[in-house]
C-alpha positions, 0 to 999 in steps of 0.5 A: 500500500505504501508503494502504491499510495505513498501513505504508510498504513499500520494495520490494527487487528483485533486481539485474538482471545483464545478460548479456555479449554474446558475439562471434566472434573472427577464426578463428570469423568465418572459419569462420562466413563459410565455412559461410554461403556460399550459404545464405539467411542469407549476406547478412543475416549479412554485413550484421550482420558489417558493423555493421548492426542487425537493424532496419537489415538488414531495412529495407535497400533496393537503392537504398542499395547502391552496388556500383560504389563498394562502399558501403551507405548505412544509412537507415531501420529496420523495427521492431514497433509497439505491436501488434507489426506491423512498420513501416518507419521513415525514421529509425534508432535514433539520428542517428549510425546514418545512415551509410555502411559499406564492402562487405566482399569476401564481402558484395560477392560475395553481393550481386553474385550476386542477380538481382533488385536491387529493393526490400528486399535481405533479404526475411525477418522479423527473427526469422528472420534471428536464428534462421538466424544462430544455427543457422549458428553452432551448425552450426559450433560457435561461440557463438550470437551473433545479429545483435547479437553479429555487430555486436560481432564487427565491432567486435572485428575492427576492433580486431584490424585496427588500425582506429582506434576512432573510425572503427569507431564511425562505421561501426558507427553 
């Protein structure tokens, strides 16, 4: 604009206020877990509540699930490329995202009940995971928090259980 008009303009853009990410408290988590029992969203929701990102949930392979020792190795992600096609990456969001997380009791029961333990654990589109989690939240009258809000719920739950912040951060990646 300066070149074309000779005048100098300083754009004034409105401040962008990021919305607060909601999370579920202990009572809401209990209500939510009871509701999703047996639903198609149960495993992805419990993985999110165990600190996995949506990209990590849809990338999780059964070879990284250790039911005997009750651990999940978080390795890789499924993300859209520049043409919005989902691609599998061997890397996670950052180096600390490669981690091991314990399998909580409801998730253990749900994983144990799966007959075909080959390939991806969650065989649905990432957007479907988000939509089904929010539908389950709405059905029981708790905030629609999506996958990211369930990750925040994990952090809140760790705090309420007295888990040291450093340990919670490492589990959360």
